[in-house]
N, C-alpha and C positions, 0 to 999 in steps of 0.2 A: 334407610329413610331418614331424612332429617330431624333432627331434636328440635320439638316443638317448645316452643315458649311462647307465654302468654304475651302477644304483642297484638296490635290491630288488626283482626282478621275477623273470627267469627265462631261458631259454635253449634253441635248436635248430639241427639242422644234416641235411643231405639228399645223398646221392650213391651211386654204385654201379649195379649193371647187373641184371637177371635172369639173369647169366651169374656171379654171384658163387660162389664155393667155398661148401661146406658151412660151413666157419667162417669166415664174410664175416659173420655177425651179432656175431662178437665182436671184441675189439679188433685193430685192423687195425697191425699194426707193421711195421719193414724186414725183419723176418725172415720173415713172412709172403711179404712182396713178392718176396724171391730163391726162393721155394719154388714159386710158382706164379703163380698169378694175386694267409687272416693286418690339418692349419689358422693416425706414431707418433710422430706428431712430435706435441710440445708447444711452442705458440707462446707467445711472451712479453708478452701483454697483461694486461688487467685480470680475465682469467677463467684465468689460469695455474694460480693454485692450486686450481681446481677440477678442472682438466684433470689435475693431479697426482694428483689424488685418486680421478680416474675412470680407467681405462685404456680405450684405444679399443678400438672393437669388434672389431676385426682380431685385435688383441692377447688380447683374451678369448679367441676362436675359436681362436687358436693353442694356449692355454694348455689349452683343451676336448681339443682334439685330441690331447694326449701320450699315448703309448701307456701302458697299464697291463697288457696282460697279453700273454704270449708263448705259443707251440706248443711242447709237449713232444715232441721230435723222435721220441722211444721209445714214449711212450705216447699221443702225438698228443690229450692233453688240454690245455686252456686254463689256464695258471697264471699268478698274479698276479707281476708283475715285482717282483724285491727291491728293497726301501725305499720301494715305493708302499704306501698303504692301500687296495688294490683288494679288493672284496668276494671272498673265495674260494668262496662257495656260487653258482656260476652254470653256466650251460650255454651252449655256442654251437649255433647253429641254421643248418644249412645245407641245401641242396635241389638236388639233382644233376639232369642230363639236361632243364635248361631253356632255353628256353621253349618246351615241346612242347605239350600241349593244356589242362595245367591250371597252369601257370607264373603265369601272370597272375592268376587268380583266387587263388592260394596268396599272392600277394605284396598283393592287395587285403585279404586276411583277415587277414594278419598287418600292415598297415597300421592296420587297424582297432582291432586289438589292441593297437599300439604295440609291436610286437617286431621288434627289427632280426634280419636274417641274411645270409648269402652264398647266392646264386645261381651256381651251379657252370654253365657255359654249354655247349652242344654246338653246333659250326659249323654243322653240318646243319638244325639250327633256326632259323638266322639266315641264311640265304642268300637267302630270297625277302624281299619288299617286309612282308608280313603278321610274319612271324617277328621281322624286323629292330625293327619299331614296338613289338611286344611286349615286348621288350629294353628298349627305350630307356624305357617307361612304367614297366618296373621299377624300372630305374636311377633314373629321375625322382622315384619315389616315397621314394628314399634308400637303396635298398638296394645292399650290394656286390656285385660282380659278380667271379665266378672263371672260370678258363680250365679246360674239362673235357674239350680236345682237340676238332679239327675234326669227327671221324668216331668217337669213342668206341672208337679204335683201340688194343688192347693193345700195351702201347709195347715191353716185349721179343719182341713178334714180328716188329717191323720193324728195317729199318736206322736208320742215325743220321741220314740225310736225310730220313727218312719221319718219324721224329720230330721233327725240327726242323719240318717243313710242318705237322705236327699242332698243334705247340704255338705257333711264330710266325706263321703266317696268321691263326691265330686271334685272337690279340691285334691283330693288325693290323686285323680285320674288326671285332673289339669295339670298337676305338677309331673306326673310321670311323662307326660307330653310335651311340656314346655320348660320344664327345670324349676318353675316356680309357683308358688300356690298364688291363686287370683286376690287382691287387696279389694274387690267390692262384689258385694250382693244385693240381688234384687230378686224380690220374692215374685213367684207367679201370682199375676191378676194384681200385684201390689199388697197382697195380704200377708203381712206378719202375726205371728204369734208371741206371748212375753218369752216362751221359750227358744223360737227361732231365733230373736233379737238378743239373748244371751248366750246362743250359740255362735252366733255372727261374730258378737264381741270379742269370745273367748277364741275364734280363730282370727282375730286380728284384722277382721275385714268391715269395710265401712257400707254400713247399710243405707240404700238409695231407693226413693220409688222416682217420681217424674212428676215434671210440670203440665206437659200435655202430650198427647200423641194422637194419631187418628189412622191408621193406615190399616187396621181393622177391621175399621166399618165400612161396608157397602160401598156408601156413598164417594169413598174416598180410594175406593181400588182403581186407581186409574193414574199413570204418570202424571197427569194433569193437573186433577184435583188433589192429589197429594202434594205435590209440588206447591200449589196455591196456597192452601190451607196452613202448610208447616211455616209458610214466610207470611201470610196476612192475618193469622188469627189472633184475636185481640189479648189471648194469652201469652203471646210474646213478650217478654220483660227481659231487664236486665238478670243475668243470670240462669234463664230458662234452663231447664233439664230435659232435653227434648228424646222423646221416645221413639224410636222406630224398630222396625222388624226386618229379619231377612226374608224380603217379599219380591216377588218380581217387580211390580209397580213402584214400590219404594227405591228399589236398585235402579230402576230406569229414570227416577226423579231425582235421585241424588246430587247429581251436580247441580241441577236447577235449583236445589234447595240451598246449597250451599252459597253458591253465586247470590241467589237473592238476598239471603242473611249478611253475606259483604257487602252487596249493595246498600244495605240498612245500618251498615256502619258497625254489625257485629264482630266481635273477634271470637275466637274457638279456644275453651280452657283446654289445657293441656291435663291429662288426668293425674301425670307425675305431680303436679301442682296443687293436690288434692289434699288435704291434710286427712 
């Protein structure tokens, strides 16, 4: 898959569940969480002058992967890091509850469109060989992988020991499948606890909620409806963190959503450029 950089294109994101509250289609903040439910050496020979002029491949890759954006932990939007010339008119695409029935299909669609995204994984979808293979294929296409807990457990309903199992055991399982631990975490229903935040930091992950999402609401469970609202909602702003799910209607609408965002002038953030 092509390596994505943040150039004029666009952006999306997925997560949440059919159990979200009535306000879950609006900005998810930490306040809402408390209420309910992010890659040389030069030899001294006749070619040394040429080497000095041309950085080695590894050096170029390292420069390309420097962070350009960070997550605003109040609004959950993606913002350019101060001092960089990163494009402000971007969106981040995220897809939760993967890889269920349509996650691989969604990844293939995004790959064809050359659009990056984070796939937030639930452990119960990668327990068997088929699910694990789908996750590996998604990762091998170049998509970022995130932790969405083992069983989509609402974290404020369980003790710290269970929260630890839900998060760390999934990191272990993901590492077994793709060879690396996930860089991003999204709590089910957007609800974190003081302990889960601390644990996520210990695990070296970036905690992330979302700006808006709709595909779990009954009125948006059709390709036409979800494609329209994801592009035309008043909540669409620079840096919007878009939540979507591994769902039939969202999978069917995904290309139209990407096209609509591009038509509005949005580029898509490469998760590799998130701090």
